[in-house]
N, C-alpha and C positions, 0 to 999 in steps of 0.2 A: 345430397352432398355433405350435409352435416354428419351423417353416419360415417362416411368414408374419412372425413377429417378427424372425427373423434377416434376412430379405429387407428388411424395413422399416429396420432399423438400418444395414444395409449401404448402402442407397440414401441415407439421410440422412447417413451418415458421409462419403460421397464427394461431398457437396454436389450431388447430382443431384436438385434439387427437381422438375424436370419429370417425371422418371420416378416419383418418389414420388407426385406428384399424380395421375399416370395410374394408379398402383397403388391409391391411395385411391379414385379414381373407380370403378375396376373392383370393388373391394370393396363400395362403396356400391350399385352396380348389382346385385351378387349378393344382397345383403341385401334389396333391394326386390323382386327376382324371387322370393325365398323367401317374403316376406310375401304377395305376390300369389297364389302357389300355395296357401299356407295359407288365405287368404280364399276362394279358389275351392273348395277341398275342403270347407271349413266350409259354404259356401252349398249345395253339392251334398248334404251330409248333412242340412241343414235341409229341402231340397226333398224328399228321400226320406222324411223323418219325416212331412211333411205328406201325402204320397201314401198312406202306410200308415195 
C-alpha cells in the first residue's frame, strides 16, 4: 500500500494529472475485476450447493 500511496503523491506533486488519472483508472479496473471474480466464485459455490 505504501508503494501505491508514494506513487500517487509523486504523480500529483509533479502536476502530472494525466498520469494520475490513468493510475486511478487502472486501480478502478483492478477493483472491478476483483469484484467480478468474487461474484463468479460465489455463484459457483451456490450452484454446487444446489447440486448436492
